[in-house]
N, C-alpha and C positions, 0 to 999 in steps of 0.2 A: 552490430548487435543482431540478435535473432528475435523474431516475433512468432509465437507458437499458439496453436489452439489445441486444447487438451480436454479429454473427458475423464472424470474421476467418478467411479461407482459410488452409490449412496452409502455403502458401508463405511467408506472413508470420508466422503464429502459432508456427512451430517455433523462431524466434529471439526471445526476450523483448524485445530491443532494437528489432527491426523491428516487433513487435506494438505497442509504445508509439508508434513513429513513425506507424503506421497510424491509431491513434486520433486523432492530431492532424489528420488529414484531415477529420474531422467538424467542425472549427472553422476552416475556410479563412478566411484574412484576419486570423487572430489568432495566427499562428505566432510572433510576437515577444512575445506577452503571457506573463505568468507562467502556469505550468500551473494551470488552474482546474478540474482534474478528478482524480478518484481512480478506480481500477478494480480489479477482481478477476476472474481467470479462474475461471469456475465449472466448466467442462468443457473438456478438451483431448483431442481424438481424432486420433491419428496418421493422416495422409493426408486428413483432413477439415478440421480447423481448430479454432478456439476459440470457445466461447460466453463472452461477457464481460459482467459487470455494471459499469456506470459511473455515477458520481455527478459532476455537473458544475454549475458556476455558470452557464455559458452553455447555451443550447439547442443541441443537436447538429443538424447539417444533413446530410441524405442526400447521398451522392456517387455518381458512376458507378463501377461495378465494386466495389471493396472499400475499406473495410470495409462490411458490410451493416448498416444500422440497422434492427433488427427491430421496435423500438418504444420509446417514451419517454413519461414523464409528469412533470408538474411537481408538486412536493410541498413542504410546509412542515413543519418539525419542531416538534411540540407535546409538550414533556416537562415533567413536574412533579417537584419534589423529593419524595423518598419513593417514587417509582414504581419498580416492579420490571420489568426488561426482559431479554429474551433478547438476546444479542449474538453476532456472529461477526466475527473479525478475523484476516486473514492478515498476519503480520508477520515481520520479520527481526530477531530479538533479538540485539543485539551489545553489546560494551563497547569502550571506547576506551582504548588503552594506549600508553605511550611506547616507541618503537623506534628506538634510535640508529643501527641498521643502515640505516634509510631516510633518514638525513641529519639535518640540524639546521636550525632556523629562528632568526632574530634578532628579539628583542622588547625594546624599551627598553634596548638595549645589552647584553642578556644572551642567552646561547645555550641553546636548549632542543632536546631530541630531538624529532623529528617524531612525531606520533601516528598510529596506524593503528587500524582497526576490526577486531575479531576476533569470530567468532560465539560465542554461548553454546550449548554443546552438551549440557550436562547439564539434565535435566528440572527440577530444583529451581532452577537458575539462570534458566531460561526462565519458570518460574512467578513467581519474584521480579521478573523484568523486567516482565511484564505487570501484576502487582500495582502496581508503581511507576507505570506509565503510567496506570492507572485511578484511583489513590488521590486525585487532586486533584478528581475529580468524581463518584466512585461507590465503593460498597463491594461487593467481590466476594463473591458468595454460593456459587457453584459454578463449576467450570472443568473442561473436557475439552481436552486438548492432543493434537495429532497432528503428529508430525514428518514433514515432506514430503521428497520426493526433492530432491537438490541441483539448483538452477536454474542452468544454464549459459547464458552469453550471449556474443556477439561483436560488436564494432564494426568492421565491415569498413573504413570510411574511416580509422580510427585504427590499424588493424592490431593490435588487442589484444582480449583476451577475459578473462572473469572468471566468478565463480560466487558465488551467495548461498545461504544456508540459510534456508528459510522454515518457519514453524510455523503451523498453523491453531488458533486459540483459539475455543472455543465455550463459552458459559456463561450465567449469570444474575447480574445486578448490581442494586443498589438505588441510585438517583440521589441524590446529596448536593448537587450543584451543577449544576442544569439548564443554566444559561447557559454554564458551562465545558464541559459535555459537548457542547453544540451547536457550540461553537468548535472542539473537538477533532475532531468529525465533519467539519467543513468543511476543516480543514487536514491531517487525517490523522495517524496515530500511527506513530512510528518512522521508520527510514530505508527506502531502496529503493522509494520510491513509484513511480518510473519502471518498476519491474519488477512491479507489481501488488500491492504491500504497502501497508498503512496504512488501507484503507477499513474503517471501523467501521459495520457494519450492525446495526440494532436492531429489535425487535418486542416487542409486549406479551407478558409472561410468563404 
C-alpha cells in the first residue's frame, strides 16, 4: 500500500464531495475502477485548503495544478497478535432503521419498509459502535472520542445536498486477529468513506 500527503486548494476543499473528486485525479486512467483509496482530512484552513492523509492500493501520480502531491511512501503492514497499538479513526457512526415514510421495497413477494441511516448522537452509542467494529480483530484498552462539527456537502450535478456527523476516535488496542485487522485497514471501517471516514491509522503503543 501507499501512504501519501496531499494539499487540496480551498476552492475544492470547502465541499467534501469536490474534495473526493479531486483525489481521483491522482489516479488518472483508473476512474472506472473501484475506489482503492481511503483518506482523512488532517487540517482544514478556510481560504487556504486541506491537508489530507491518503492510503491507497495504487501509487498516486502528480498532476498539474491541483491536488498537490506533497509526498508518498510505500509501506507494508507488519502486525502480530498480542501487539498493543495506538489507533486513530474518523468515522460516521450510524444505525439502520425501517422508515415506511420513505416508501417500500418488494422482496420475494413481500413488501418491506425502506431502510434509512440515522446518526448515533449519544456518546455511549458511539462508543458501543466502535467497540463492535473493532471486536473481530482487537480488544479495546482505552478510548478518547471527539464529536466533530457536522459535515455538509452538495452534489451540484444532482442538485442535492446532505450532511453527516463524524466522530474522531483515538485510543489503544491489543490485536487479537492480525490478518483481520489488516483486511479492515485496507477496506475501511464504517460508511461515508467518500467523505473522509473509515481510514484506520495505527502506530506502536
